[in-house]
C-alpha positions as CSV (number, residue, x, y, z in Angstrom):
1,M,-3.5,3.6,27.2
2,R,-2.6,6.4,24.8
3,R,-1.0,5.6,21.5
4,T,2.7,6.4,21.6
5,F,4.5,7.7,18.5
6,C,8.1,6.3,18.4
7,V,10.1,3.7,16.7
8,L,11.0,0.7,18.6
9,F,14.4,-1.5,17.9
10,L,13.8,-4.7,19.8
11,C,14.5,-8.2,19.9
12,M,11.7,-9.8,18.0
13,V,10.6,-12.9,20.0
14,A,6.6,-13.5,19.2
15,T,5.6,-15.7,16.5
16,C,2.2,-15.9,14.6
17,G,0.7,-17.2,11.3
18,T,-0.1,-15.7,7.9
19,V,-1.5,-12.1,8.1
20,H,-3.3,-10.7,4.8
21,A,-3.1,-6.9,4.2
22,A,-6.3,-5.0,3.4
23,A,-7.0,-4.1,-0.4
24,L,-6.3,-0.4,-1.2
25,N,-9.1,-0.2,-3.7
26,P,-12.0,-2.4,-3.7
27,F,-13.0,-1.7,-7.2
28,C,-9.9,-3.1,-8.9
29,P,-8.6,-6.6,-9.1
30,V,-4.7,-5.4,-9.0
31,R,-2.8,-2.4,-8.1
32,V,0.7,-1.1,-8.4
33,A,3.4,-2.5,-5.7
34,Q,6.8,-1.3,-6.6
35,V,8.1,1.2,-9.4
36,H,12.0,1.3,-9.4
37,R,14.3,2.8,-12.2
38,V,16.7,0.2,-13.3
39,A,18.4,1.1,-16.5
40,G,18.2,3.6,-19.6
41,A,19.7,6.7,-20.3
42,P,18.7,10.1,-18.4
43,D,16.4,11.2,-21.6
44,A,15.0,7.6,-21.6
45,P,15.0,5.8,-18.3
46,I,13.6,2.2,-18.0
47,Y,11.7,1.2,-14.8
48,S,10.8,-2.1,-13.3
49,V,7.2,-2.4,-12.4
50,T,5.3,-5.1,-10.2
51,L,1.8,-5.3,-9.4
52,E,0.0,-7.2,-6.4
53,A,-3.7,-8.4,-6.1
54,R,-5.8,-10.1,-3.2
55,G,-5.2,-13.4,-4.7
56,A,-3.9,-15.4,-7.7
57,L,-4.8,-14.3,-11.1
58,S,-3.7,-13.3,-14.5
59,V,-4.4,-9.6,-15.5
60,S,-3.6,-7.1,-18.1
61,G,-4.4,-3.4,-18.3
62,T,-3.3,0.2,-18.3
63,I,-1.3,2.1,-15.5
64,A,-1.5,5.8,-15.5
65,F,1.9,7.8,-14.3
66,H,1.9,11.3,-13.3
67,A,5.4,13.4,-13.2
68,D,6.2,17.0,-13.5
69,D,2.8,18.0,-14.9
70,T,2.3,15.4,-17.5
71,W,0.3,12.1,-17.4
72,Y,1.6,9.0,-19.1
73,A,-0.3,5.7,-19.9
74,L,1.4,2.1,-19.9
75,N,-0.5,-0.7,-21.4
76,F,0.8,-3.8,-20.1
77,P,0.1,-7.5,-21.4
78,T,-1.1,-10.4,-19.3
79,V,0.9,-11.1,-16.2
80,A,0.5,-13.9,-13.7
81,L,0.2,-13.0,-9.9
82,T,1.5,-15.6,-7.6
83,P,2.1,-16.1,-3.9
84,Y,5.0,-14.5,-2.2
85,D,5.4,-15.0,1.6
86,Y,7.0,-11.9,3.3
87,R,8.6,-12.6,6.4
88,R,8.1,-9.5,8.6
89,A,8.9,-8.2,12.0
90,S,7.1,-5.7,14.1
91,G,7.2,-4.9,17.9
92,L,7.8,-8.2,19.5
93,A,6.1,-10.3,16.7
94,R,7.7,-12.0,13.8
95,F,5.1,-13.3,11.3
96,T,4.4,-14.4,7.7
97,Q,2.4,-11.9,5.3
98,R,1.3,-13.3,2.0
99,S,1.0,-11.3,-1.1
100,Y,0.1,-11.9,-4.6
101,E,2.4,-10.5,-7.0
102,S,3.8,-10.2,-10.6
103,K,7.2,-10.7,-11.9
104,P,8.6,-7.4,-12.8
105,F,8.0,-6.1,-16.3
106,Y,9.8,-2.8,-17.8
107,A,8.5,0.5,-18.9
108,Q,10.5,3.0,-20.9
109,F,9.5,6.5,-20.6
110,P,10.1,9.6,-22.8
111,V,11.9,11.7,-20.5
112,G,13.5,11.3,-16.9
113,A,10.5,11.9,-14.4
114,R,10.0,11.7,-10.6
115,F,6.8,10.2,-10.1
116,D,4.3,11.6,-7.9
117,A,1.1,9.6,-8.8
118,I,0.6,5.9,-10.1
119,Y,-2.4,3.8,-10.2
120,V,-3.8,1.0,-12.4
121,M,-6.7,2.7,-14.7
122,R,-8.0,-0.4,-16.3
123,A,-7.5,-4.0,-15.7
124,R,-8.8,-7.2,-17.7
125,D,-9.1,-10.5,-15.9
126,A,-11.1,-13.6,-16.1
127,Q,-14.0,-11.7,-14.8
128,G,-13.9,-9.0,-17.5
129,T,-12.7,-5.5,-17.9
130,V,-12.6,-3.1,-15.0
131,S,-12.3,0.6,-15.0
132,C,-10.6,1.1,-11.9
133,T,-11.6,4.0,-9.2
134,P,-8.6,6.0,-8.3
135,P,-7.5,5.6,-4.9
136,A,-6.9,8.4,-2.5
137,G,-3.9,10.5,-3.4
138,V,-3.4,8.2,-6.5
139,G,0.1,6.8,-5.6
140,V,1.5,3.6,-4.8
141,H,0.6,2.3,-1.6
142,V,-0.7,6.1,-0.6
143,I,-0.9,5.6,3.3
144,A,-2.1,8.6,5.7
145,P,0.9,9.3,8.0
146,A,-0.1,9.0,11.7
147,T,-1.2,12.5,13.0
148,P,0.3,14.3,14.7
149,K,3.7,14.5,12.8
150,P,6.1,12.7,15.2
151,I,7.9,9.6,13.6
152,V,6.0,6.3,13.8
153,R,6.8,3.1,12.1
154,T,3.6,2.1,9.8
155,H,5.3,-0.7,8.1
156,A,6.4,-4.0,9.4
157,R,10.0,-4.6,8.7
158,I,10.5,-7.2,5.9
159,E,13.2,-9.6,6.5
160,N,13.2,-11.2,2.9
161,P,12.6,-8.4,0.4
162,R,12.4,-9.0,-3.0
163,T,15.6,-8.3,-5.0
164,D,14.4,-8.9,-8.5
165,V,12.8,-5.6,-8.7
166,F,16.0,-3.7,-8.6
167,A,17.9,-5.7,-11.1
168,S,18.5,-4.5,-14.9
169,P,16.2,-6.0,-17.5
170,P,17.2,-9.3,-19.0
171,P,18.6,-9.1,-22.7
172,S,15.6,-10.7,-23.9
173,A,13.2,-8.1,-22.1
174,I,11.8,-5.5,-24.6
175,P,10.4,-2.6,-22.5
176,L,6.9,-1.3,-22.7
177,R,6.6,2.5,-24.0
178,A,4.7,4.8,-22.0
179,V,2.8,7.7,-23.9
180,Y,1.6,11.1,-23.2
181,I,-2.2,11.3,-22.2
182,P,-4.5,14.5,-21.1
183,P,-5.5,14.2,-17.4
184,P,-7.6,11.1,-16.6
185,G,-9.9,13.3,-14.4
186,R,-10.3,16.8,-13.1
187,V,-7.2,18.7,-11.6
188,D,-8.4,22.3,-11.5
189,C,-9.5,22.3,-8.1
190,A,-8.0,23.7,-4.9
191,L,-7.3,20.1,-3.4
192,A,-7.2,17.6,-6.5
193,F,-5.6,14.8,-4.4
194,A,-5.1,13.9,-0.7
195,P,-4.9,10.8,1.2
196,A,-7.7,9.5,3.6
197,Q,-7.0,11.4,7.2
198,M,-8.0,10.4,10.8
199,T,-10.0,13.1,12.6
200,F,-10.9,11.5,16.0
201,E,-8.7,8.7,17.6
202,A,-10.3,6.1,19.6
203,Q,-7.9,4.7,22.3
204,A,-6.8,1.0,22.7
205,H,-6.9,-0.4,26.0
206,D,-4.1,-2.7,27.5
207,R,-5.6,-6.3,28.8
208,P,-3.8,-7.6,32.1
209,W,-0.5,-8.9,30.7
210,D,0.6,-12.6,31.2
211,V,3.5,-13.2,33.3
212,D,5.6,-14.6,30.1
213,T,4.3,-11.9,27.7
214,P,7.2,-9.7,26.6
215,R,6.5,-6.1,26.3
216,P,6.3,-3.5,24.8
217,T,4.6,-4.3,21.7
218,E,2.8,-3.0,18.9
219,A,0.1,-3.7,16.4
220,I,-0.5,-1.9,12.9
221,V,-4.0,-2.0,11.4
222,D,-5.0,-1.1,7.9
223,V,-8.1,0.7,7.5
224,L,-10.3,1.1,4.3
225,V,-12.0,4.4,4.3
226,A,-14.8,4.8,1.9
227,P,-15.6,8.3,0.1
228,T,-18.0,9.0,2.9
229,G,-15.4,8.7,5.4
230,A,-17.0,5.6,6.7
231,V,-14.9,2.5,7.9
232,V,-15.4,-0.2,5.4
233,D,-12.9,-2.6,6.8
234,A,-9.8,-2.9,9.1
235,R,-7.3,-5.6,9.2
236,I,-4.2,-6.4,10.9
237,H,-1.2,-5.4,8.8
238,A,1.5,-6.2,11.5
239,T,0.4,-8.3,14.4
240,S,1.5,-7.6,18.0
241,G,2.0,-11.3,18.6
242,D,-0.9,-11.4,21.0
243,A,-4.7,-12.0,19.7
244,G,-6.0,-9.8,22.5
245,L,-3.9,-6.9,21.8
246,D,-4.5,-7.3,18.2
247,R,-8.4,-7.2,19.1
248,Q,-7.9,-4.2,21.2
249,A,-6.2,-2.3,17.9
250,L,-8.8,-3.3,15.6
251,R,-11.5,-1.8,17.7
252,A,-9.7,1.2,18.3
253,A,-9.1,1.7,14.2
254,R,-12.7,0.7,13.7
255,H,-14.0,3.1,16.2
256,S,-11.9,6.1,15.3
257,V,-13.3,8.8,12.7
258,Y,-11.8,9.5,9.4
259,A,-12.1,12.0,6.3
260,A,-12.2,10.6,3.0
261,G,-9.0,11.1,0.8
262,R,-9.4,12.7,-2.6
263,A,-8.6,11.8,-6.2
264,F,-9.3,14.3,-9.3
265,C,-11.2,16.8,-7.3
266,K,-13.6,14.1,-5.7
267,P,-13.8,11.9,-2.6
268,T,-12.6,8.4,-3.0
269,W,-11.5,5.0,-1.5
270,G,-8.3,5.4,0.8
271,E,-6.2,3.5,3.2
272,Y,-5.1,4.7,6.5
273,R,-2.5,2.9,8.4
274,F,-3.1,2.9,12.1
275,P,-0.3,2.2,14.6
276,V,-0.9,1.2,18.0
277,I,2.0,0.7,20.8
278,F,1.2,-1.2,23.9
279,R,3.4,-0.5,26.9
């Protein structure tokens, strides 16, 4: 069975339990989840920022932003990350995926900008202060596209998205001020930033279908790729609704070959999203 690149618009009929996403950066307790422009003048925009983590915690720290050849830093105070259960649909499956996220806080920048890189530079929690390893590509959820280029869905559809991240700041909110900083690392090489890439795809194999099992269906796997290109972890991002098919998707993801991503001219940790469609 070869992996098929397509987008399916189907009735979602299967159901399974909670699925936890893989972590993008194993050396940082928190990462940026969403950034949205919500208010402010063109020359002083205000953005909502939310964070996510692998579990419940309280954290403060510094976020780096890059836009228009300029780097900014934003120091954020302690925020609590609490559970949020997303209802997702993928292929034929409906499932719940738990994320630990902060409420929005707000950041004001000195100029209007289109961000192309965002990452947590430093984080402080109950365990101490961590200087975070920049993830591959240095972006919000930097996920390498499936190769070759035909369209494929690499995110399960969210049926209950958060709406507070798009709302204007409440009157009591005081936006944090972002400041200019020098580049946090080298950017003078031929390829300073790049996501992790797959260089060889192992094939998943269908098992015999049960008489009552609907098809086609798909599974999506998050693969954590080390700076050496080795697979460190693979977890189901979106279930097929069938445990046997999920195992086949995990096996294919783990046995594929990857090239490490890059950040600041060096190989680094990155995440590759591996979709498999079973027909």
